[in-house]
C-alpha positions in Angstrom: -14.7 11.2 9.6 -13.6 14.6 9.8 -14.7 17.1 7.3 -10.7 17.5 6.5 -10.3 13.9 6.4 -13.0 13.7 3.8 -11.6 16.7 1.9 -8.3 14.8 1.6 -10.1 11.8 0.3 -12.0 13.5 -2.0 -9.5 14.8 -3.4 -7.0 11.8 -3.6 -10.2 10.0 -5.6 -10.8 13.3 -7.6 -7.4 13.4 -8.8 -7.1 9.6 -9.4 -9.5 9.9 -12.3 -9.5 13.7 -13.0 -7.2 12.8 -16.4 -8.8 9.7 -17.5 -12.3 9.0 -19.4 -14.2 6.4 -21.3 -14.0 3.8 -18.6 -14.6 0.0 -19.9 -15.7 -2.0 -17.0 -15.4 -5.4 -15.9 -16.3 -7.9 -18.8 -13.2 -10.3 -19.5 -15.1 -11.4 -22.4 -15.6 -8.5 -23.8 -11.9 -6.8 -23.3 -9.7 -9.5 -23.0 -8.9 -12.9 -24.1 -7.0 -15.9 -23.0 -4.0 -16.2 -25.1 -2.5 -19.6 -23.4 -3.1 -22.2 -20.8 -4.7 -25.4 -22.8 -7.9 -25.1 -20.7 -6.5 -23.7 -17.5 -7.9 -19.9 -17.9 -11.3 -19.4 -17.6 -13.5 -16.3 -18.1 -16.3 -17.0 -15.1 -19.8 -15.1 -13.7 -20.6 -13.8 -17.1 -17.4 -12.3 -17.9 -17.2 -10.0 -14.3 -14.2 -12.3 -13.2 -11.3 -14.7 -14.9 -9.3 -17.7 -13.2 -5.7 -18.4 -14.0 -4.4 -21.7 -12.9 -1.1 -23.1 -12.9 0.0 -26.9 -12.3 3.7 -28.6 -12.9 2.9 -28.5 -16.7 1.7 -25.1 -17.7 0.9 -21.8 -16.7 -2.2 -19.7 -18.1 -2.1 -16.1 -19.2 -4.6 -13.1 -21.0 -4.7 -10.1 -22.3 -6.4 -6.9 -23.4 -8.4 -7.3 -26.6 -7.3 -4.0 -27.7 -3.3 -1.6 -27.1 -3.4 1.7 -25.3 -1.6 5.0 -25.2 -2.0 5.6 -21.5 -4.3 4.8 -19.5 -5.2 3.7 -15.8 -5.8 0.0 -15.5 -7.7 -1.2 -12.2 -7.9 -4.8 -11.5 -9.1 -6.6 -8.5 -7.0 -9.9 -7.5 -7.4 -12.9 -4.7 -3.5 -14.5 -4.8 -3.2 -18.0 -4.3 -3.6 -19.5 -1.5 -1.3 -21.6 1.1 2.2 -22.5 -0.4 2.7 -20.2 -3.0 6.7 -20.6 -3.1 8.2 -19.7 -7.0 5.0 -19.1 -8.3 4.6 -15.8 -10.2 1.0 -13.6 -10.7 1.3 -11.2 -12.7 -0.7 -7.4 -14.3 1.5 -5.8 -16.7 1.5 -3.7 -19.3 3.7 -4.7 -22.7 4.5 -2.9 -26.0 5.0 -6.7 -26.8 6.8 -5.2 -30.0 9.1 -2.2 -31.4 11.8 -1.1 -29.0 10.5 -2.6 -25.6 8.1 -1.0 -23.3 6.7 -2.5 -19.9 5.6 -1.5 -16.8 5.5 -4.4 -14.6 3.2 -6.0 -11.1 4.8 -8.9 -10.3 3.2 -11.0 -7.1 6.3 -13.2 -6.0 4.8 -16.2 -4.3 6.1 -17.3 -0.8 5.9 -20.4 1.8 2.6 -20.6 3.7 3.2 -17.8 7.0 5.8 -15.6 5.0 4.7 -12.5 3.0 4.1 -11.8 -1.0 6.9 -9.5 -2.4 5.1 -7.2 -4.4 7.7 -6.7 -7.8 7.6 -3.2 -9.6 9.2 -3.0 -12.5 9.9 -0.3 -15.9 11.0 -1.0 -19.2 11.7 2.3 -21.6 13.2 1.5 -25.0 14.5 -1.6 -24.3 15.8 -0.6 -20.9 14.9 -2.2 -17.8 16.7 -2.3 -14.2 14.1 -0.1 -12.1 13.0 -3.1 -9.8 11.5 -1.7 -6.5 9.9 -4.7 -4.4 8.0 -4.7 -1.5 6.1 -7.1 1.4 2.8 -6.5 1.2 1.4 -5.7 4.6 -2.0 -7.9 4.2 -2.4 -11.5 2.9 -3.6 -11.2 -0.6 -4.6 -14.7 -0.8 -7.3 -13.9 2.4 -9.7 -11.6 0.4 -9.5 -9.6 -3.0 -7.6 -5.9 -3.1 -7.5 -3.9 -6.1 -4.3 -3.1 -7.9 -3.8 -0.3 -10.1 -1.1 0.9 -12.9 -1.9 4.7 -13.5 0.2 5.3 -17.0 0.3 8.7 -18.5 2.6 11.4 -20.4 4.1 12.7 -17.0 4.4 10.0 -14.7 3.8 5.6 -14.0 2.0 5.1 -10.8 1.3 2.1 -9.2 -1.2 1.9 -6.7 -3.0 -0.5 -3.9 -6.2 -0.5 -2.3 -6.5 2.8 -4.9 -3.4 4.5 -2.6 0.3 5.0 -4.3 2.8 2.8 -3.4 5.4 4.0 -6.2 5.3 6.5 -8.6 8.1 6.9 -11.5 8.5 10.2 -13.4 8.7 11.4 -16.4 12.3 12.1 -17.4 12.9 12.5 -20.8 13.8 16.3 -20.9 17.2 14.8 -19.2 17.7 12.1 -21.5 16.1 9.6 -19.6 13.9 7.0 -21.4 10.0 6.6 -20.2 7.8 5.1 -21.9 5.9 7.0 -24.0 6.1 6.7 -27.7 4.1 3.4 -28.3 0.8 2.1 -27.1 1.1 -1.1 -24.6 -1.1 -4.1 -24.2 -2.6 -5.2 -21.0 -1.5 -8.8 -19.8 -1.6 -11.1 -16.7 -0.2 -14.4 -16.0 0.9 -17.2 -13.6 4.3 -18.9 -14.2 6.5 -21.0 -12.6 9.3 -18.3 -11.5 11.1 -20.3 -9.1 14.7 -20.4 -10.4 14.2 -16.8 -8.9 10.9 -15.7 -7.4 11.3 -16.9 -3.5 14.6 -16.3 -1.4 16.1 -15.9 -4.9 15.2 -19.2 -6.3 16.6 -21.1 -3.3 12.4 -22.3 -2.5 10.9 -24.2 -5.4 7.7 -24.9 -6.8 5.7 -27.8 -4.0 3.3 -29.0 -6.7 1.8 -31.0 -4.0 -1.3 -29.3 -4.0 -1.5 -28.2 -7.5 -3.3 -27.0 -9.6 -3.1 -23.4 -7.5 -6.0 -20.7 -8.7 -5.2 -16.9 -9.0 -8.8 -14.8 -9.2 -9.2 -11.6 -11.2 -12.3 -9.8 -10.9 -13.6 -6.1 -11.6 -11.4 -4.8 -14.3 -11.6 -1.7 -15.5 -9.4 0.5 -18.5 -10.0 3.6 -18.4 -8.4 5.9 -21.5 -6.5 9.1 -20.7 -8.3 12.2 -21.3 -5.3 14.8 -21.9 -5.3 16.5 -18.8 -2.8 16.8 -16.4 -2.2 14.9 -13.1 -0.3 15.2 -10.0 0.4 13.7 -6.8 -1.8 14.9 -3.9 -0.2 15.3 -0.5 -1.8 12.5 0.8 -0.4 10.1 -2.3 3.5 11.9 -1.6 3.1 10.8 2.2 1.3 7.2 1.6 4.5 6.3 -0.8 7.1 7.4 1.9 5.1 5.3 4.4 4.9 2.5 2.3 8.8 2.8 1.2 10.1 2.7 4.4 8.2 0.2 6.1 7.7 -2.8 3.5 10.6 -1.5 0.4 13.1 -4.4 0.9 14.9 -3.3 -2.8 15.3 -0.6 -4.6 17.6 -0.3 -8.2 18.8 2.7 -6.8 20.7 1.6 -4.4 22.4 -0.6 -6.4 24.3 1.8 -9.2 21.9 1.8 -11.9 20.2 4.7 -13.8 22.1 7.2 -11.9 20.8 10.1 -12.9 17.0 9.3 -12.6 17.6 8.5 -8.9 19.4 11.7 -8.2 16.6 13.6 -9.7 14.0 11.6 -7.9 16.0 11.5 -4.8 16.3 15.3 -5.2 12.8 15.9 -5.8 12.0 13.5 -2.3 14.5 15.7 -0.1 12.6 19.0 -1.0 9.3 17.4 0.5 8.7 17.6 3.9 9.2 14.4 6.2 7.7 13.2 8.7 8.5 10.5 11.3 5.0 10.0 12.5 3.7 9.9 9.3 1.3 7.9 10.2 0.4 3.8 9.8 0.7 2.4 6.0 -2.7 1.5 4.5 -4.4 -1.4 6.0 -6.4 -3.9 4.4 
């Protein structure tokens, strides 16, 4: 690896962690509680791992024992192997009460051999419809990959394997709602979404091989330290590459939230673009 490449990776890593302190690392017994599933959710490996299972009768889920006002949330996940059509595996933040705030990472299953969809969305003060979806460029059921939500007062960053794939800026100064006024809980679940999740609901869940299981491990919750956080050129390059090659829908294409879409598009156009921006992340 060249010195310049090493420096870029070091910069990306330092920016990712500079604004957060007080990590809570890797103990599902300490940091989470199983909230539903009637025995279908299990903490394993002495608290280092957790599994969620689903059958035709019921899915399962867990949530953090504490809520957080700004933090970084990292977890490694291995999704359902084989035919996962109609099934939704999640890792997200929610206020659960008050005017609803939520930051979603949902993994929409597909038939065997077809790609999973990473569905992202943001609710602020009860207002959602900020969906962006991506076909994952690797098989997320073959091995563990890291997924992250970085939430601070300036922006929300969605990350895959420690690389930014989407950023949502705080444009509250323009009157655009942003989730910054109330804490949120970390929540994860596995549930049947076959009315909409796969090919707009045309493909239903197949219960022949149930129960189906999703795996979580190495959960890290890092509290926000109050410093400013900016995106590096490497972050921005990766976001453009993933969105150009793998984004399959974008709320800005449907006429909702025109003010924030106009602002975000203008910011993107101010940055130099390179059609040869390099490969998208690889597993």
